[in-house]
MARDO-321760 format. One record per residue (C-alpha): residue in one letter; chain; x, z, y. Coordinates in steps of 0.001 Angstrom, whole numbers, plus 500000, padded with zeros to 6 digits. Layout:
MARDO-321760
type_mol_X_Z_Y
A_A_X_Z_Y
...
This chain:
MARDO-321760
type_mol_X_Z_Y
M_A_965461_573401_823111
S_A_961917_574839_823374
S_A_960323_576208_820181
A_A_957405_573819_820419
V_A_960026_571025_820562
R_A_962119_572296_817828
Q_A_959040_572875_815553
G_A_957691_569410_816111
H_A_960780_567909_814639
E_A_960731_570169_811462
T_A_959226_569238_808133
V_A_958708_571823_805660
L_A_958173_571108_801813
V_A_955442_573615_800200
V_A_955487_573090_796265
G_A_952231_574166_794962
G_A_948721_573733_796156
G_A_947152_577145_795159
I_A_946062_579845_797461
G_A_949366_580623_798632
G_A_950660_577047_799108
C_A_947623_576005_801098
A_A_947737_579147_803124
V_A_951396_578775_804227
A_A_950756_575009_804756
L_A_947934_575762_807163
M_A_949949_578303_809111
L_A_952975_575987_809488
A_A_951252_572990_810518
R_A_949348_574997_813158
Q_A_952482_575962_814661
G_A_953289_572019_815201
R_A_955400_571365_811909
R_A_954877_568509_809470
V_A_954113_569937_805953
L_A_954266_567972_802797
L_A_952108_569845_800130
L_A_953065_568845_796609
E_A_950825_569780_794002
Q_A_951385_569033_790252
A_A_947674_568766_789266
D_A_945896_565393_789965
A_A_943373_567294_792552
L_A_943680_570494_794534
R_A_941520_572717_792261
E_A_941381_576372_791181
I_A_940899_577690_787709
G_A_939809_581244_787028
A_A_936881_583127_788009
G_A_936175_586061_790430
I_A_938761_587886_792383
Q_A_938365_591050_794684
L_A_939359_591028_798200
G_A_940544_594184_800017
P_A_940444_594659_803794
N_A_944128_593278_803915
A_A_942757_590017_802533
F_A_940027_589695_805051
R_A_942606_590208_807892
M_A_944403_587203_806560
F_A_941431_585122_806565
D_A_940977_585889_810331
K_A_944691_584742_810901
L_A_944193_581666_808745
G_A_940852_580875_810466
I_A_938543_580553_807176
T_A_936552_583925_807638
A_A_933277_582070_808251
D_A_933653_579774_805028
V_A_934435_582836_803041
E_A_931440_584564_804193
K_A_929277_581787_802999
T_A_929804_582971_799388
V_A_931448_586481_799239
V_A_929473_589319_797935
Y_A_929896_592974_799350
P_A_929508_595509_796483
D_A_927939_598773_797438
H_A_930444_600838_795267
L_A_933445_600628_793381
V_A_932660_602306_789950
M_A_934753_603335_786835
M_A_932860_604142_783682
D_A_934108_605489_780614
G_A_934220_602678_778081
L_A_933627_604802_775082
T_A_930824_607156_776299
G_A_929135_605087_778807
E_A_929222_608040_781254
Q_A_930230_607395_785074
V_A_933979_608712_785691
T_A_934031_608118_789556
S_A_932233_605977_792139
M_A_933407_605202_795654
R_A_930928_604034_798271
M_A_931738_600555_800281
G_A_929718_599522_802835
Q_A_929760_600994_806330
P_A_931910_604066_805558
F_A_934536_601903_804044
V_A_934658_599558_806971
D_A_934806_602536_809511
R_A_937856_603667_807740
F_A_939633_600529_807154
G_A_938264_598078_810029
K_A_937331_595403_807348
P_A_935133_595321_804293
Y_A_935711_594926_800490
G_A_934229_591750_798794
V_A_934240_589642_795726
I_A_934556_585847_795471
Y_A_934600_583178_793251
R_A_938413_582100_793223
A_A_937506_578592_793322
D_A_935317_578915_796590
L_A_938375_580875_798307
H_A_940675_578085_797428
M_A_938304_575241_798507
A_A_938064_577043_801964
L_A_941722_576743_802354
V_A_941649_573248_801203
K_A_939051_572058_803448
A_A_941026_573804_806232
C_A_944227_571890_805352
E_A_942461_568646_805066
A_A_941079_569224_808563
Q_A_944502_570443_809913
A_A_946786_567705_811637
G_A_950149_567807_810118
I_A_949597_568257_806626
E_A_950105_565540_804014
M_A_948861_566395_800656
H_A_950462_564639_797501
T_A_948684_565347_794186
G_A_950450_564510_790760
C_A_953733_565700_791975
K_A_955372_567845_789302
V_A_958500_569031_791042
D_A_961550_569189_788488
R_A_964342_570491_790697
Y_A_965670_570531_794379
E_A_968824_569952_796055
A_A_970083_571664_799274
H_A_972528_569565_801398
G_A_973438_570648_804868
D_A_970400_571231_807004
Q_A_968038_569632_804739
V_A_966498_570134_801110
T_A_965334_567452_798727
V_A_962891_568019_795922
Y_A_962821_565580_792780
T_A_959523_565033_790864
E_A_959612_564364_787113
S_A_958109_560910_787869
G_A_961215_560218_789853
A_A_959739_560486_793475
S_A_961730_562608_796064
Y_A_960888_564457_799258
T_A_963074_565620_801944
G_A_962605_568264_804637
D_A_964043_571051_806714
A_A_962900_573763_804509
L_A_961267_574311_800912
I_A_958775_576883_800202
G_A_958340_577397_796598
C_A_954695_578436_795700
D_A_954604_577201_792297
G_A_953243_580418_790492
L_A_954284_582379_787702
W_A_956468_579668_786104
S_A_957933_578683_789172
R_A_960678_575624_788838
I_A_961943_576597_792285
R_A_962467_580221_791341
A_A_964005_579150_788019
Q_A_966761_577051_789776
M_A_967250_579779_792510
L_A_967377_582882_790613
Q_A_967764_581656_787043
D_A_966321_585057_785703
G_A_964648_583651_782639
P_A_961010_583813_781692
P_A_958393_586241_783131
R_A_957818_589710_781492
V_A_955001_589415_778981
S_A_952549_592824_779349
G_A_951152_592735_776124
H_A_947772_592577_777679
I_A_945374_589450_777207
A_A_942527_588735_779638
Y_A_939319_586786_778635
R_A_937398_585431_781776
A_A_933839_584273_781974
V_A_931120_583606_784409
L_A_927411_583327_783675
P_A_924233_583123_785464
T_A_922834_586367_786489
E_A_919569_585805_784712
D_A_921452_586039_781619
V_A_922727_589324_782290
P_A_920460_592257_781009
A_A_918294_593624_783876
H_A_919525_596958_783336
L_A_923046_596089_783475
R_A_922673_594117_786757
R_A_923947_596034_789995
N_A_925540_595025_793312
D_A_928788_596904_792320
M_A_932265_596383_791267
V_A_932135_598014_787784
L_A_935153_598837_785619
W_A_934514_600038_782016
A_A_937675_601852_780942
G_A_938330_601888_777241
P_A_941387_603069_775187
K_A_943676_599853_775332
N_A_940826_597960_776787
H_A_938518_597504_779790
L_A_935631_595532_781017
V_A_935211_594354_784634
Q_A_931706_592995_785976
Y_A_930392_592034_789358
P_A_928232_589626_791060
L_A_929445_586220_792785
R_A_928181_583638_794887
C_A_925668_585727_796742
G_A_924419_587060_793594
E_A_923756_583637_791758
L_A_926465_584299_789153
Y_A_928105_587400_787175
N_A_931916_587489_786675
L_A_933181_589062_783394
V_A_936891_589985_782725
A_A_937736_591607_779511
V_A_941210_592941_779027
F_A_942807_594274_775820
H_A_946224_594860_774451
S_A_947612_592299_772106
D_A_951052_591277_770710
R_A_949203_588135_769419
Y_A_950441_585866_772192
V_A_953678_585061_773938
E_A_952528_583041_776803
G_A_949557_581091_777903
W_A_947326_580260_780661
D_A_943758_579084_780657
A_A_943491_578562_777053
S_A_940579_578748_774678
A_A_939652_582443_773655
D_A_939186_583786_770105
P_A_935670_585535_770264
E_A_936214_587324_767216
E_A_939421_588745_768346
L_A_937737_589886_771698
H_A_934688_591795_769881
R_A_937085_593314_767178
R_A_939220_594931_770062
F_A_935840_596151_771813
A_A_934092_597258_768645
A_A_934494_600928_769535
N_A_933318_600744_773055
C_A_929649_601860_774146
E_A_926613_599719_773784
P_A_926398_598417_777526
V_A_930044_596875_777179
R_A_929149_595338_773733
Q_A_925941_594091_774883
M_A_927475_592339_778072
L_A_930326_590668_775960
S_A_927528_589467_773445
K_A_926042_587583_776306
I_A_929155_585032_776793
E_A_929569_582025_774575
T_A_932399_580479_776249
W_A_935666_582406_777299
R_A_938905_581332_778708
M_A_941858_583313_777961
W_A_945061_584231_780013
V_A_948323_586197_778779
L_A_949082_588524_781411
C_A_952684_588382_782790
D_A_954601_589995_785691
R_A_958350_590402_786672
E_A_960543_593158_787739
P_A_960480_593373_791587
V_A_963480_591689_793276
K_A_964563_591346_796811
N_A_966177_588107_796645
W_A_963637_585508_797385
T_A_965643_583072_799706
Q_A_968588_580885_799580
G_A_969420_579365_802857
R_A_966630_577092_803552
V_A_964535_577608_800451
A_A_962022_580670_799842
L_A_959499_581850_797396
L_A_956071_582899_798221
G_A_953262_584521_796042
D_A_953629_584693_792343
A_A_956753_582623_792379
A_A_958389_585627_794350
H_A_956463_588669_792959
P_A_954292_587970_790124
M_A_952025_591056_789398
L_A_949508_592071_786867
Q_A_945869_592075_788344
Y_A_944954_595802_788093
L_A_945281_596319_791956
A_A_943483_592867_792515
Q_A_946064_591775_795222
G_A_947577_588562_793819
A_A_945731_586244_796278
A_A_946121_588841_799204
M_A_949906_589215_798722
A_A_950324_585403_798905
M_A_948393_585154_802151
E_A_950154_588073_803763
D_A_953222_586011_802733
A_A_952059_583174_804152
V_A_951187_584647_807480
C_A_954507_586641_807572
L_A_956717_583495_806738
A_A_955073_581531_809639
D_A_955761_584273_812122
A_A_959169_584464_810866
L_A_959728_580857_811559
D_A_958105_580984_814774
S_A_960392_583475_816106
G_A_963084_580869_817343
D_A_965701_581633_814820
D_A_967236_579239_812580
I_A_965440_578513_809414
P_A_967741_580513_807012
T_A_967824_583559_809185
A_A_963911_583497_809627
L_A_963636_583079_805902
L_A_965627_586009_805138
R_A_963674_588047_807890
Y_A_960582_587058_805932
Q_A_961833_588214_802833
N_A_963162_591615_804112
K_A_960021_592449_805519
R_A_957845_591630_802376
Y_A_960064_592733_799100
L_A_959394_596477_799433
R_A_955446_596047_799940
T_A_954965_593454_797041
G_A_957350_595562_794902
R_A_955347_598509_795341
V_A_952160_596651_794610
Q_A_953892_595106_791431
L_A_954985_598557_790094
T_A_951614_600360_791049
A_A_949556_597538_789297
R_A_951463_598370_786086
L_A_950389_602151_786693
Y_A_947013_601280_787120
G_A_946989_599365_783833
E_A_948032_602618_782033
V_A_945244_604520_783644
Y_A_942509_602083_783031
H_A_943461_601880_779241
A_A_944365_605474_778780
D_A_943591_607052_775368
G_A_943271_610441_773870
V_A_944318_613380_776137
K_A_945449_610784_778927
R_A_941738_609580_778936
E_A_940407_612983_779050
L_A_942780_613962_781942
R_A_942219_610788_783693
N_A_938345_611246_783825
L_A_938845_615166_784785
M_A_940912_614196_787659
L_A_939013_611198_789022
Q_A_935431_613005_788507
S_A_936432_615436_791088
R_A_937339_612869_793930
N_A_935204_612280_796885
D_A_934946_608952_798799
E_A_937501_610118_801603
Q_A_940088_610924_798933
G_A_939486_607570_797319
Y_A_939997_605966_800669
E_A_943156_607772_801372
S_A_944521_606870_798041
L_A_944338_603167_799132
S_A_945594_603507_802692
W_A_948972_602441_801824
L_A_947789_599320_800612
Y_A_944625_598457_803159
D_A_945860_599921_806367
A_A_947272_597436_808878
A_A_950649_599065_808816
G_A_953188_596914_806744
V_A_950898_593735_807051
P_A_951780_590989_809457
């Protein structure tokens, strides 16, 4: 049987309509498969604020066919900058722009998360073979022979030839497959907010991605939507919360945690009236993401802290790799296993390196001084090479 005919008879269930779920649905439907995309929310929409996009993300945009839509709102920073959050002095700066593109073949950008998600949703809506079902909170699945059925909390059921769990950090699919308990709580809290650029003090506006690294805290700032908006992310250590997502924040705690930081940081934080809070969690890297005709993708497979800004990129890489594996002509279990084996070391490295970056950003005392000393002497080329394992095409589908 030809690959095209075989694919035409396959139905794939995709649980989760976020960036990873939409990306894999799009890739599979373009190969001729029928895709049932099941999202628990009543509408396909993203929460969050800005996200950073490395060259590996831009390569995935090309494969997904959404580069033109992304370019409508993406901002290309001139520099990646680390400032000392206590003294206000610059620690290091790395040029983006043409030198960076010459090295990696693609740019570095920042975008409103909702804009990236909407580009994927629009592409899915325009793609034949994708059926989107919202308000579907999946409770469990059953694998039986050469089919898989998922059951929702409302009593509905859907059956297909394969199931891809893209349902995030608290994945029901992972919980049933791996039974490995809840995610690891990092003890770090993220407060996110977006404000109009005109509300940002003029002397603090810059077309850069700026990280103010303080003791056990940091602030990230950069422009969004072609400079119309400004994204702020404030992170600090706290044992106050066990879990949570998109919860109302406590401004008093936020300002208390940053009380010792320099004036520019405190001034920026004072401009925000409404924040949303996330408790940052991840998991230990694992290599067993598949079980027969069921596989995990994105945060369901390898949740990571945000310090490398790679969550969305890794999910899109997963989607492209999984689709390539299923397009190989192998049976579904063999193809899903190939996808897993190609991805787990790369994503595991990102998970562990993100933790390390968090320690570097939040260094205190002698560690902070050593960090500043080491990074102050780094030039652009050394900075590029430190990221080559992540941004080069090697290891990326």
